[in-house]
C-alpha positions, 0 to 999 in steps of 0.5 A: 525314130530309133528306140530299140537297138540290137547288138550282135556280139558282146566282145570288146566292141559289142559290149561298148556299143551296148553300153553307150546306147543304154547310157543314152536311154535306149533299149538294147538287146544283145545276142551272143553265140552261147550262155558263156559268151553272154556271161562274159559280155555282161561282165564286160558291160558291168565292169565298164560301167563300174569304171565310169562310176569310179571316174565320176562320169556317171552316177549310181542311178545312171549306172543302174538305169543303163544296166536295166536297159540291156537284155541278153539272149542267145536267140537272134530271133529276139532282135525281131522288133529292133529299129537298128541292129549292129553286128559286132562279131569277129572280123571274118567276112564269111561269119559276118555274111552269115549274120546278115543272112540271118538278120534279113530273116528275123528283123521284121521292121521294113525300115530297120537299119542293118549295120556292121561295125566291121573295120575293113570289110566292104559293106557291099559284100555284107549287104548282098547277103540280104534281100534289102541292101538299101538298109545296110550301112557301115557304122564303125566305132573305135575301141574303147567305144565309151571313150572314143568319140569317132564313128565312121559311116560307110555307105555302099553303092546301094545304101539308100540316102534315108538309111545313111541319114538315119544312121548318121542321126542315130550316131550324132544326135542319140549317141553324141559321137562325131561322124566322118563319112567314108567311101565303101572300100576296104579299111575305110578312112582310119584303118587305110591310114593306120594299118600300114603304119602299124605293119611298118613298125612290126617289120622294123621290129621283125628285122631287128632294126630297133626294140619294141620299146624304142619304136614306141618311144620314138612315136610317143616322145618324138611325134606326140602320139598317145601310144606307140604302134606296137602297143596300139597293135596289142590294144587292137588285137593282133588277130584283128590287125592281121584280119584288117591287113588281109582285107586291105591286101585282098582289095588293093594288092599293095605290098604295104598292106601284106601282113608281115610273117611275124604278125602271122606267127604271133597270131598262130601262137595265140599271142594276140596282145592285151586280150591274151595278156601277151603280144609285143608286150606282156600284161600281167 
């Protein structure tokens, strides 16, 4: 039975995972790299809860209850007695491997689930950074976590059936999310389909074939997509889009997965989309 959830990282994804867990009456421990990151993470959670209250999705009492269930720390050791720990840091294979090496040492429950919210990195690579790969599984949420109902469960070759079953129960029964299952290959289901589409739109814009506004309007008004591909890239974060594309290209070596030069230049310039208030569009 999962009663205590650990979350490593409190950015856009980690804060959302912490919030949805706390709103389901689970105790949550969030670990960030330093005090400043903790403060920023707390603000993200509080702002999101406030938006939910304003939209009348939760009551004042539920807001206070959720807030009281989350504790924040900078010490990974505080995760020692968690039933499940979900890593939600930057999309970097080396950084995630380091987190899993640490979790292997500090999480003491034998059957604790060690999960990654990675959107593209094969779970086996992270599992092999631990001495208990059978307990490692991919649990990939989508942004914004409190709103989107989908979660990908990714089982590696060594993930035990028990771990997969408990992870699925956690997501479906405790968090009330919809689960789809993917084989352990870069990009999983959603990003293996989505990223080539976004990269194609970037190449179209880069070539001067059409404006960003017209590309997005074509998909929104012509195909009934809720958001155009370039606006979606800005929402995801161009750095994350590039990282996922690189993971896909490394795995499959297919040109459609290769990040376009414009995407690389924008990331180098710090034009990462909504998070930096400028990407393919400006956000005042």
